[in-house]
C-alpha positions as CSV (number, residue, x, y, z in Angstrom):
1,M,-5.7,-22.3,3.5
2,G,-8.5,-21.7,1.0
3,K,-10.1,-18.9,3.0
4,V,-6.8,-17.1,3.3
5,L,-6.2,-17.3,-0.5
6,V,-9.6,-15.9,-1.2
7,L,-9.0,-13.0,1.2
8,V,-5.7,-12.2,-0.3
9,G,-7.2,-12.3,-3.8
10,L,-10.0,-9.9,-2.6
11,G,-7.5,-7.6,-1.1
12,I,-5.5,-7.4,-4.3
13,A,-8.6,-6.8,-6.3
14,A,-9.7,-4.0,-3.8
15,L,-6.2,-2.5,-4.1
16,G,-6.5,-2.5,-8.0
17,V,-9.9,-0.8,-7.8
18,I,-8.6,1.9,-5.5
19,V,-5.7,2.6,-7.9
20,M,-8.0,2.6,-10.9
21,L,-10.2,5.2,-9.2
22,G,-7.2,7.5,-9.0
23,V,-6.2,7.4,-5.4
24,P,-2.4,8.4,-5.5
25,L,-1.1,5.2,-3.8
26,G,2.7,5.5,-3.7
27,R,2.7,9.3,-4.2
28,L,1.5,10.4,-0.8
29,P,2.7,13.7,0.9
30,G,5.5,12.6,3.2
31,D,7.2,10.4,0.7
32,I,10.8,11.4,0.1
33,V,11.8,12.3,-3.5
34,V,15.3,13.6,-4.3
35,R,16.2,14.6,-7.9
36,R,19.6,15.8,-8.9
37,G,20.6,15.9,-12.5
38,S,20.2,12.4,-13.9
39,F,19.9,10.8,-10.4
40,S,16.6,10.4,-8.7
41,F,15.8,8.7,-5.3
42,Y,12.4,7.9,-4.1
43,F,11.6,6.6,-0.6
44,P,7.8,6.0,0.1
45,L,7.9,6.8,3.8
46,A,4.2,7.9,4.2
47,T,3.1,5.0,2.0
48,S,4.9,2.5,4.1
49,I,3.4,3.8,7.3
50,V,-0.2,3.7,5.8
51,L,0.3,0.1,4.5
52,S,1.8,-1.0,7.8
53,I,-1.3,0.3,9.7
54,L,-3.7,-1.3,7.2
55,L,-1.9,-4.6,7.4
56,T,-1.8,-4.5,11.2
57,L,-5.5,-3.9,11.3
58,L,-6.1,-6.7,8.8
59,M,-4.1,-9.2,10.6
60,S,-5.7,-8.3,14.0
61,F,-9.0,-8.7,12.3
62,L,-8.1,-12.2,10.9
63,R,-6.9,-13.5,14.3
64,R,-10.2,-13.0,15.8
C-alpha cells in the first residue's frame, strides 16, 4: 500500500510540473468547445483519450 501511495504522489507531482512548464493539458486540439451567447460547453475528448492511454500504460507497467 505504501508503494502505491508513493507512486500516486509522484504521478501527481509530475503532472503539476508538466502543467507549470506550460503544456496545455485540458486544452488539446480535439477538445469540443461550444459557445453561444452566455452558454458555454466544454467536453475534453482528446484530453480524455490521452489520459486513458497514459493510465492504461501505467497500470500495465505496475502489474508486472
